[in-house]
C-alpha positions as CSV (number, residue, x, y, z in Angstrom):
1,X,-0.2,-0.3,0.1
2,X,2.7,2.5,0.8
3,X,4.5,1.7,-2.5
4,X,1.2,2.5,-4.3
5,X,0.7,5.9,-2.2
6,X,3.9,6.9,-3.1
7,X,3.4,6.6,-7.1
8,X,0.1,7.9,-6.8
9,X,1.9,11.1,-4.9
10,X,4.6,11.8,-7.5
11,X,2.2,10.3,-10.6
12,X,1.9,12.4,-13.8
13,X,0.3,11.6,-17.1
14,X,2.4,12.9,-20.1
15,X,4.8,14.8,-17.9
16,X,7.6,14.7,-20.5
17,X,5.3,16.5,-23.2
18,X,4.1,18.9,-20.4
19,X,7.9,19.8,-19.7
20,X,8.4,20.6,-23.5
21,X,5.4,22.5,-23.9
22,X,6.5,24.5,-21.2
23,X,9.7,25.0,-22.4
24,X,8.2,26.0,-25.7
25,X,5.9,28.8,-23.8
26,X,9.2,30.0,-22.1
27,X,10.5,30.8,-25.4
28,X,13.2,28.0,-25.8
29,X,13.7,26.1,-29.1
30,X,12.1,22.5,-28.2
31,X,14.6,21.3,-31.0
32,X,18.0,22.8,-29.5
33,X,17.5,21.8,-26.1
34,X,20.9,20.6,-23.6
35,X,21.2,19.0,-20.3
36,X,21.2,22.8,-18.6
37,X,17.8,23.8,-20.1
38,X,15.9,21.2,-17.8
39,X,18.0,21.7,-14.8
40,X,15.9,24.1,-13.3
41,X,13.0,21.4,-12.6
42,X,14.8,18.1,-13.0
43,X,16.6,18.4,-10.1
44,X,13.4,18.2,-7.5
45,X,15.1,18.5,-4.4
46,X,16.0,21.4,-1.7
47,X,18.9,23.8,-3.3
48,X,18.0,22.3,-6.8
49,X,21.6,22.4,-8.7
50,X,23.4,24.1,-6.1
51,X,22.6,21.1,-3.6
52,X,23.6,18.5,-6.4
53,X,26.9,20.1,-7.1
54,X,27.8,20.2,-3.5
55,X,27.4,16.6,-3.2
56,X,29.3,15.9,-6.2
57,X,32.1,17.7,-4.0
58,X,31.7,15.3,-0.9
59,X,31.7,12.1,-2.6
60,X,34.6,13.0,-4.9
61,X,33.0,11.6,-8.4
62,X,35.5,10.2,-11.1
63,X,35.4,9.2,-14.4
64,X,34.0,5.8,-15.1
65,X,32.9,5.1,-11.7
66,X,29.7,2.9,-11.6
67,X,27.2,5.2,-9.6
68,X,23.6,4.5,-8.8
69,X,21.0,7.3,-8.3
70,X,18.9,6.1,-6.1
71,X,15.2,7.5,-6.2
72,X,16.5,9.2,-9.3
73,X,12.9,11.1,-10.4
74,X,13.2,12.6,-14.1
75,X,17.2,12.0,-13.7
76,X,18.6,15.8,-13.3
77,X,21.2,14.6,-11.0
78,X,22.1,11.3,-13.4
79,X,22.6,13.6,-16.1
80,X,24.8,15.5,-14.2
81,X,26.9,12.9,-13.1
82,X,27.0,11.2,-16.3
83,X,28.1,14.3,-18.3
84,X,30.1,16.6,-16.0
85,X,32.0,13.7,-14.6
86,X,32.2,10.7,-17.4
87,X,30.5,8.2,-14.8
88,X,28.3,5.6,-15.9
89,X,25.3,6.0,-14.0
90,X,21.8,4.0,-13.6
91,X,19.0,5.8,-12.1
92,X,16.3,4.4,-10.5
93,X,12.7,5.3,-9.3
94,X,10.0,3.7,-8.3
95,X,7.3,6.2,-10.7
96,X,7.0,4.5,-14.0
97,X,6.3,8.2,-15.4
98,X,9.4,9.6,-13.7
99,X,11.5,6.3,-15.3
100,X,10.2,7.4,-18.9
101,X,10.4,11.2,-19.0
102,X,14.0,10.3,-17.5
103,X,14.7,8.2,-20.5
104,X,13.2,10.5,-23.0
105,X,14.9,13.5,-21.6
106,X,18.3,12.2,-21.9
107,X,17.8,10.9,-25.3
108,X,16.5,14.7,-26.4
109,X,19.6,15.9,-24.8
110,X,22.0,13.0,-26.3
111,X,23.9,11.8,-22.8
112,X,24.1,8.0,-23.4
113,X,26.0,6.9,-20.4
114,X,23.3,6.5,-18.2
115,X,20.6,4.0,-18.0
116,X,16.9,4.2,-16.3
117,X,14.5,1.7,-14.7
118,X,11.3,1.1,-12.5
119,X,13.0,-0.4,-9.0
120,X,11.9,-0.5,-5.7
121,X,14.6,0.9,-3.3
122,X,14.3,-1.6,-0.7
123,X,14.7,-4.3,-3.1
124,X,17.2,-3.3,-5.9
125,X,17.5,-5.8,-9.2
126,X,21.3,-5.5,-9.0
127,X,24.1,-7.9,-8.1
128,X,26.1,-7.7,-5.0
129,X,29.2,-5.3,-5.1
130,X,28.2,-3.6,-8.1
131,X,28.7,0.2,-7.9
132,X,31.4,2.2,-6.2
133,X,29.0,5.0,-5.5
134,X,24.9,5.2,-4.4
135,X,23.8,8.5,-4.8
136,X,20.4,9.4,-3.1
137,X,18.5,12.9,-2.3
138,X,15.7,13.2,-1.0
139,X,14.4,9.9,-0.9
140,X,14.2,8.1,2.3
141,X,11.6,10.4,4.0
142,X,9.1,8.1,1.6
143,X,10.4,4.9,2.9
144,X,9.3,3.6,6.2
145,X,11.5,0.6,5.8
146,X,15.2,2.2,6.6
147,X,16.7,-0.9,7.7
148,X,16.0,-2.9,4.6
149,X,16.8,0.1,2.5
150,X,20.3,0.9,3.8
151,X,21.4,-3.1,3.8
152,X,20.5,-3.0,0.3
153,X,22.3,-0.3,-0.6
154,X,25.0,-1.7,1.5
155,X,24.9,-5.1,-0.1
156,X,24.7,-3.2,-4.0
157,X,28.0,-1.2,-2.8
158,X,31.7,-2.5,-3.8
159,X,33.5,-2.9,-0.6
160,X,34.9,0.8,-0.3
161,X,32.1,2.1,-1.8
162,X,30.3,5.0,-0.7
163,X,26.9,6.4,-0.2
164,X,26.3,9.9,-0.8
165,X,23.0,11.5,0.6
166,X,21.5,15.0,0.5
167,X,18.2,14.9,2.8
168,X,15.7,16.4,4.6
169,X,15.7,15.1,8.7
170,X,13.3,15.6,11.2
171,X,14.8,17.7,13.8
172,X,12.2,17.8,17.0
173,X,9.3,15.3,17.8
174,X,6.9,18.3,16.5
175,X,5.0,17.0,13.6
176,X,5.6,18.8,10.6
177,X,3.3,21.1,8.7
178,X,1.9,19.6,5.6
179,X,1.7,19.4,2.2
180,X,4.9,19.4,1.3
181,X,6.9,18.2,-1.5
182,X,7.6,14.7,-0.8
183,X,3.9,14.3,1.0
184,X,0.8,15.3,1.0
185,X,0.2,14.6,4.5
186,X,1.7,12.7,7.6
187,X,1.1,8.8,6.3
188,X,3.5,9.5,3.2
189,X,6.3,10.5,5.2
190,X,8.9,8.9,7.3
191,X,11.5,11.4,8.1
192,X,14.1,10.7,10.4
193,X,16.6,12.1,12.8
194,X,20.5,12.6,12.0
195,X,21.2,10.5,15.0
196,X,18.6,7.8,14.0
197,X,20.4,7.8,10.5
198,X,23.8,7.6,12.4
199,X,22.9,4.4,13.9
200,X,21.2,2.9,10.3
201,X,24.6,3.4,8.7
202,X,26.5,1.5,11.4
203,X,23.9,-1.1,11.7
204,X,24.2,-1.9,8.3
205,X,27.8,-2.0,7.5
206,X,29.1,1.9,6.7
207,X,31.8,3.9,8.3
208,X,31.6,7.9,8.5
209,X,33.5,9.8,5.6
210,X,31.9,13.4,6.3
211,X,28.5,15.2,7.2
212,X,27.6,18.7,7.1
213,X,24.5,20.5,8.5
214,X,23.3,22.8,5.5
215,X,20.0,23.8,7.1
216,X,21.1,27.8,6.9
217,X,22.3,27.5,3.7
218,X,18.7,25.9,2.5
219,X,16.8,28.6,4.2
220,X,18.9,31.3,2.4
221,X,18.3,29.4,-0.8
222,X,14.5,29.5,-0.5
223,X,14.6,33.0,0.8
224,X,15.9,33.9,-2.7
225,X,13.8,31.4,-4.0
226,X,10.7,32.5,-3.0
227,X,11.5,36.1,-3.2
228,X,12.4,35.5,-7.2
229,X,8.8,33.7,-7.4
230,X,7.2,36.9,-5.9
231,X,9.0,39.5,-8.2
232,X,7.9,37.5,-11.2
233,X,4.6,37.1,-10.1
234,X,4.7,33.5,-9.0
235,X,6.9,30.3,-9.6
236,X,8.6,30.0,-12.8
237,X,6.8,27.7,-15.2
238,X,10.2,25.8,-15.6
239,X,10.6,25.1,-12.1
240,X,9.8,22.0,-9.6
241,X,6.0,23.2,-10.1
242,X,5.9,20.8,-13.2
243,X,6.3,17.7,-10.6
244,X,5.1,18.9,-7.5
245,X,1.6,20.5,-8.9
246,X,-0.6,23.5,-8.6
247,X,-0.4,23.4,-4.6
248,X,3.9,23.9,-5.1
249,X,3.7,27.3,-3.3
250,X,2.0,25.9,-0.2
251,X,4.4,23.0,-0.4
252,X,7.5,25.0,-0.9
253,X,6.6,27.9,1.8
254,X,5.2,24.6,4.7
255,X,9.1,23.9,4.0
256,X,10.8,26.8,4.2
257,X,8.9,27.1,7.8
258,X,9.3,24.1,8.9
259,X,13.0,24.8,8.4
260,X,12.8,28.3,9.9
261,X,10.8,26.3,12.8
262,X,13.3,23.7,13.5
263,X,11.4,21.1,12.8
264,X,13.3,19.6,9.8
265,X,16.9,20.3,8.8
266,X,19.0,19.6,5.8
267,X,22.0,17.2,6.1
268,X,24.5,16.1,3.3
269,X,26.8,13.4,4.4
270,X,29.0,10.4,2.7
271,X,29.3,7.3,4.6
272,X,31.8,4.4,3.4
273,X,31.5,0.7,3.1
274,X,33.6,-1.2,5.5
């Protein structure tokens, strides 16, 4: 039931063509699109492309690494990693429409060293010791069975491989204000604290590489994003609004409020498989 609810949360019919239509209405020539043209909406997480770049620096991506983008959405981070670092990237997501859209966008912009498939993060369809890096941004908040999730991540990583995460974590036991980008209500939200996350890593075979609290940086990013949206008369059409729907302003303002009121925090980290 939980998996079906998650798919319902993110499902969008004809998403790829909605994106192309939005780009056309924004004045872009849809027969000359590049990866960068999609970056305003295809990196569906706090701090957008900046968050992706910071995580890439933290995990020290290198050419020809095998990278699993776990919860890839429509593939923005996967394409950035493949294109920028010449890594071999596999993206998985539980939402079929996201996977199909990721494939179509990648073909459109000519990035070939990335593949996508629909899969469950708690039951990965890969052999043990396959990947150098498992990359995940804003995914674990939708997954209740975190122990199985991290066991699976550990299983598919090579010894010495790294998990790189960029996540929203709970700060206190206070209930978050909903709706949020990953959940319309509390029934789809499974945030954990930084301490709980550390315990999960420790019990599933990882040691700490490094981690950083980016809450204040995220608050500053949101202030700028919301200020720009206000000056433009609303959130731009080429933005995560294409994925989050018409109540996007409410979701983003609620996340901003939760961060300011210290109900949640933003953390980036790298752990290493023992």
